[in-house]
N, C-alpha and C positions, 0 to 999 in steps of 0.2 A: 190808853193809846186810842186815838181816834183817826180813822181814815178820812182824809180830806178829798182825795181824788187820784185818778190814774190817767196818764197820757202816754202817747207814742209820738215820735217825731214824724213830720210830714215829708220825709226824704228817704233815702235808701236805708237808713238805720231803723225804720219802722218795724222791721221784722226781727231785729236783734236788740232793741232798746225799749225798756219799760221805765217810765218815770212816775214815781208816786210820792205823795206827801202824806205824812202821818204826824199828827199833833200830839204832843205830850205836855204835861204841866210844867216840866223842867228838864234840864239835861240829866239830872240825877234820876228822875222818874223814867226818862227814856231808857237809860242803861238798865234799870230794874225791869222795865216792861220787856225789853228785848231778851234779857236773860231768862225771864219767866216764859216768854213765848218759845224760845229755842229749847227750853227744857221740857215743854209740854209733850207728853207721850203721844197724843193724837197728832200733833204737828210733826213730830219725828217720824211717825209712820207714814204720813202723807208725803213728806219730803223724800223719804227713802223710796217709796213707790214711784214718785215722779222722776227719780233719777235711775230707775232700773236699767235703762238703756244708755246711761251716761249722764254726766253733769249737764244741767240746763242753764246754769248761771256761770258766766265767765268771770265776772267781777261785780262787786257792789261798791258804789261810791256813796258815802254818808256825808251829807252836807247840812250844816246847821243854818237855818234861815230865821229871820225875824221880819215882821211886816213893817212896811214904811208907814209914816204918819197918815198917808192918804189911802192906804190899803183898805179894801172892804173886808178882808179877812184879818181879824184881830182877836 
């Protein structure tokens, strides 16, 4: 799993929306990577601490993307 980058919208959603792209070798590898990440004891501890005063994520949208022929990211 490789982090490509992080963005926020340039409108009223900038305080409530985080967009990030993570690269995986395949969809199958993505599923494996996320399962391992979510099962990691250190991550579980950090996630629990970050939500001590309530949930900080309302929803997650997972979208599969592929670069166009003219994309610099391939």
